[in-house]
Backbone bond lengths (Angstrom), bond angles and torsions (degrees), N, CA, C in turn:
res aa  C-N    CA-C-N  psi(-1)  N-CA   C-N-CA  omega(-1)  CA-C   N-CA-C  phi
1 M - - - 1.451 - - 1.526 110.88 -
2 I 1.335 115.91 -42.50 1.462 119.97 -179.19 1.526 110.00 -67.52
3 N 1.338 117.41 -39.98 1.470 120.68 177.93 1.527 110.95 -62.98
4 L 1.332 116.51 -37.84 1.453 120.68 178.33 1.528 110.74 -64.57
5 L 1.319 117.11 -42.19 1.467 121.17 178.22 1.525 111.32 -65.85
6 K 1.326 116.79 -39.14 1.466 119.94 177.66 1.524 110.54 -63.75
7 H 1.329 116.01 -42.22 1.458 120.71 179.58 1.530 110.45 -64.19
8 L 1.327 117.26 -43.59 1.454 121.66 177.51 1.527 111.09 -63.43
9 F 1.310 117.07 -41.38 1.462 121.12 179.10 1.528 110.77 -62.43
10 K 1.322 117.20 -39.77 1.469 120.65 178.53 1.522 111.32 -62.96
11 K 1.340 116.88 -41.76 1.459 120.40 179.23 1.525 111.13 -65.26
12 V 1.323 116.59 -46.08 1.464 120.68 -179.87 1.520 110.12 -64.45
13 Y 1.314 117.11 -42.16 1.465 121.20 179.03 1.527 110.75 -62.49
14 F 1.323 117.05 -41.81 1.465 121.18 179.07 1.527 110.77 -62.59
15 L 1.342 117.00 -47.00 1.469 120.30 179.79 1.522 111.51 -64.65
16 L 1.321 117.23 -42.50 1.465 119.99 178.85 1.524 111.49 -64.88
17 S 1.317 117.51 -37.44 1.467 119.30 178.09 1.529 110.88 -67.18
18 L 1.346 117.89 -36.46 1.458 120.47 175.45 1.532 111.14 -63.96
19 I 1.324 116.52 -43.43 1.471 120.95 -179.08 1.519 110.92 -66.40
20 V 1.328 116.91 -46.68 1.467 120.31 -179.97 1.526 110.45 -64.05
21 G 1.316 117.24 -40.71 1.464 120.46 177.73 1.520 112.07 -61.30
22 L 1.327 116.53 -42.26 1.463 120.15 178.52 1.526 111.04 -66.21
23 L 1.329 117.16 -41.15 1.467 120.34 178.32 1.525 111.88 -63.43
24 I 1.319 116.92 -42.97 1.471 120.56 178.73 1.528 109.92 -64.31
25 F 1.317 116.78 -43.36 1.459 120.65 177.95 1.529 110.73 -60.87
26 A 1.330 116.82 -43.27 1.458 120.94 -178.20 1.530 112.04 -67.82
27 M 1.317 117.63 -32.75 1.467 120.42 -178.11 1.524 112.24 -72.02
28 F 1.323 117.71 -30.60 1.458 120.53 -172.40 1.529 114.59 -109.31
29 T 1.331 117.66 13.36 1.459 119.34 178.05 1.525 110.16 -128.82
30 D 1.311 114.93 155.47 1.460 121.79 175.96 1.530 107.01 -107.91
31 P 1.346 117.61 112.52 1.465 119.40 -176.60 1.522 113.66 -60.46
32 G 1.321 117.58 -25.41 1.458 120.34 179.75 1.513 113.15 -69.14
33 K 1.328 117.44 -21.94 1.461 121.35 -177.84 1.528 113.33 -101.31
34 L 1.314 117.10 -1.83 1.463 120.62 -177.95 1.522 111.01 -84.32
35 P 1.335 116.92 144.94 1.470 119.52 173.11 1.533 110.08 -69.23
36 I 1.301 116.07 157.99 1.465 121.59 -175.89 1.529 111.85 -60.90
37 A 1.330 117.62 -33.58 1.470 120.50 179.85 1.520 110.98 -62.78
38 V 1.310 117.61 -39.91 1.469 121.08 179.62 1.524 109.93 -69.37
39 I 1.315 117.27 -37.75 1.465 120.32 177.90 1.530 110.36 -64.08
40 L 1.322 117.30 -39.01 1.469 120.53 176.73 1.520 111.59 -65.36
41 V 1.324 116.91 -36.56 1.471 120.35 176.67 1.526 109.66 -64.84
42 V 1.323 117.11 -41.99 1.465 120.83 179.23 1.525 110.84 -64.90
43 L 1.322 117.36 -41.13 1.467 120.09 176.69 1.530 111.23 -63.84
44 S 1.322 117.15 -38.63 1.468 120.46 176.10 1.520 111.24 -64.87
45 W 1.314 115.41 -39.30 1.462 122.10 177.24 1.531 109.48 -61.49
46 F 1.322 116.93 -45.92 1.455 123.07 178.41 1.534 110.04 -61.05
47 Y 1.330 116.68 -44.18 1.464 121.12 178.31 1.526 110.90 -61.35
48 L 1.301 116.69 -44.49 1.460 121.50 -179.44 1.528 110.55 -59.93
49 I 1.317 116.96 -43.13 1.469 120.65 179.35 1.526 110.18 -62.71
50 F 1.330 117.61 -48.19 1.463 120.62 -178.36 1.522 112.04 -64.04
51 S 1.314 117.28 -46.61 1.462 118.92 -176.09 1.527 112.11 -69.67
52 L 1.322 118.14 -41.57 1.463 119.89 178.21 1.520 111.85 -66.89
53 S 1.317 116.59 -39.53 1.467 119.70 177.72 1.521 110.76 -62.31
54 T 1.319 116.19 -45.69 1.466 120.08 178.94 1.517 110.78 -62.91
55 Y 1.304 116.69 -42.86 1.463 120.76 -179.80 1.530 110.98 -59.02
56 H 1.318 116.51 -49.10 1.462 119.63 -176.39 1.528 112.38 -72.22
57 I 1.325 117.08 -32.44 1.473 119.26 176.95 1.527 109.96 -68.34
58 L 1.330 117.51 -46.05 1.460 120.11 178.74 1.527 111.79 -64.69
59 K 1.304 116.05 -36.50 1.463 119.69 178.45 1.529 110.89 -68.18
60 A 1.325 117.14 -38.10 1.465 121.06 179.68 1.529 111.60 -70.21
61 L 1.327 117.33 -30.77 1.466 120.45 179.45 1.524 112.26 -70.37
62 K 1.317 116.90 -21.64 1.467 123.60 178.71 1.528 111.96 52.02
63 L 1.327 115.04 52.07 1.454 120.19 178.80 1.521 110.38 -71.66
64 K 1.316 115.78 149.94 1.454 120.91 -177.76 1.528 112.81 -62.69
65 A 1.320 116.95 -31.47 1.467 120.95 -177.92 1.523 112.22 -65.43
66 F 1.320 117.75 -21.30 1.457 120.87 -176.00 1.524 113.76 -105.93
67 E 1.315 117.68 3.81 1.462 119.96 -179.27 1.519 110.40 -63.84
68 G 1.312 116.38 122.27 1.455 121.36 177.32 1.518 114.54 71.69
69 S 1.312 118.02 9.40 1.457 120.29 -177.08 1.524 110.20 -126.52
70 G 1.314 116.06 83.18 1.454 120.40 178.55 1.516 112.42 -69.03
71 R 1.334 116.59 -31.79 1.469 120.08 179.77 1.525 111.16 -68.69
72 R 1.324 117.27 -40.86 1.463 120.16 178.71 1.531 110.02 -63.18
73 L 1.304 116.19 -42.57 1.460 120.97 177.55 1.531 110.40 -62.19
74 S 1.304 116.74 -39.27 1.467 120.91 177.99 1.528 111.55 -66.05
75 F 1.339 117.25 -39.68 1.456 119.99 178.56 1.530 111.40 -64.91
76 Y 1.326 116.84 -43.20 1.460 119.91 177.58 1.524 110.52 -61.40
77 S 1.303 116.78 -42.42 1.466 120.85 178.99 1.528 111.03 -65.26
78 F 1.323 116.49 -39.31 1.460 121.48 177.39 1.528 110.89 -57.98
79 M 1.334 116.87 -48.48 1.469 120.47 -179.39 1.521 111.65 -69.32
80 A 1.312 116.78 -37.58 1.468 119.75 179.63 1.526 110.88 -65.70
81 G 1.299 118.12 -27.82 1.458 121.01 176.11 1.519 112.93 -86.70
82 L 1.327 116.66 -32.09 1.459 121.00 -174.67 1.529 113.27 -71.82
83 V 1.323 117.56 -45.30 1.468 120.34 -175.48 1.534 111.92 -62.03
84 P 1.352 120.31 -51.07 1.468 117.98 178.43 1.531 112.94 -64.69
85 T 1.317 117.33 -31.21 1.459 120.02 178.70 1.529 110.63 -67.65
86 L 1.323 117.30 -42.51 1.463 120.22 177.15 1.527 111.11 -64.62
87 I 1.327 116.74 -38.53 1.467 119.85 177.06 1.525 109.95 -64.07
88 L 1.314 117.35 -44.45 1.467 120.60 178.20 1.528 111.14 -62.94
89 M 1.329 116.71 -38.23 1.464 120.24 179.08 1.529 110.49 -63.74
90 L 1.319 116.84 -43.12 1.465 119.51 178.53 1.528 112.05 -67.57
91 I 1.319 116.97 -34.66 1.468 120.18 175.99 1.527 109.96 -64.76
92 S 1.321 116.73 -40.73 1.466 120.20 -175.49 1.526 113.10 -66.34
93 V 1.321 117.51 -23.87 1.467 120.01 178.17 1.530 111.24 -107.17
94 N 1.326 116.45 16.98 1.468 123.92 178.59 1.529 112.51 53.59
95 Q 1.313 117.20 42.87 1.457 121.55 -179.23 1.526 113.07 -119.71
96 L 1.326 117.69 5.80 1.464 119.89 -177.22 1.525 109.67 -80.64
97 T 1.322 115.46 121.60 1.457 121.59 174.73 1.525 107.48 -120.26
98 I 1.307 115.97 170.52 1.462 120.52 177.63 1.529 110.37 -59.96
99 K 1.330 115.88 -38.73 1.464 120.40 179.63 1.535 110.57 -62.18
100 D 1.334 117.33 -43.52 1.468 121.12 178.50 1.524 111.22 -64.67
101 L 1.314 116.18 -41.79 1.457 120.41 179.58 1.526 110.87 -62.51
102 L 1.321 116.39 -44.88 1.464 120.34 177.66 1.527 111.45 -65.19
103 L 1.311 117.28 -40.69 1.460 121.33 179.43 1.528 111.53 -62.45
104 L 1.334 116.85 -45.82 1.460 120.24 178.71 1.524 111.51 -65.64
105 S 1.313 116.80 -39.05 1.464 119.96 178.63 1.524 111.06 -64.65
106 V 1.332 116.85 -45.28 1.463 120.55 178.39 1.522 110.42 -63.71
107 L 1.323 117.35 -42.18 1.464 121.27 177.61 1.531 110.51 -58.63
108 G 1.313 116.77 -44.53 1.466 120.60 178.61 1.513 112.46 -63.52
109 V 1.322 117.39 -44.70 1.469 121.10 -179.65 1.522 110.77 -65.97
110 V 1.324 117.51 -44.42 1.469 120.79 -180.00 1.529 110.16 -62.40
111 T 1.298 117.32 -41.58 1.466 120.23 179.09 1.524 111.04 -65.52
112 L 1.320 117.30 -41.34 1.466 120.07 178.19 1.526 111.58 -65.21
113 V 1.329 116.97 -39.52 1.470 119.88 176.79 1.525 109.78 -65.34
114 Y 1.312 117.05 -41.42 1.459 121.55 178.18 1.533 110.94 -60.21
115 I 1.327 115.61 -44.20 1.463 119.70 179.56 1.511 111.29 -65.70
116 S 1.336 117.01 -39.04 1.459 119.80 -177.13 1.521 112.89 -72.19
117 R 1.337 118.13 -24.48 1.464 121.55 -177.68 1.519 113.34 -81.41
118 F 1.297 117.78 -27.42 1.457 120.08 -175.47 1.519 110.41 -105.26
119 R 1.300 114.48 147.33 1.464 120.03 178.94 1.519 108.84 -78.41
120 I 1.303 115.64 118.17 1.463 121.31 177.44 1.517 105.89 -117.18
121 H 1.308 116.94 120.43 1.475 120.45 -177.97 1.480 110.54 -96.77
């Protein structure tokens, strides 16, 4: 029981440190002055936070759909991190329109339905 709590604490601490680090970075930098490579690193950082958070939340909920299926859980986490990251990327280059938002949302929903319909071991 104690080992399980230590393991959980490490995961929560890691995610919180990623979130706090991203917030501190965002507060003290001007995205307009950053090189594109740094912006891509920040977007990757944002994706990592979203996907890991989703993965651990879904795993903690112990839903029946994810029993014995680590790959399915990983796919759901991948999509849950990808859609907001793509939206943020389009916002950062002033290219987000209602059409893009709807397209990304539909793409995410269709992919999630596709994943839920097929057996992924």
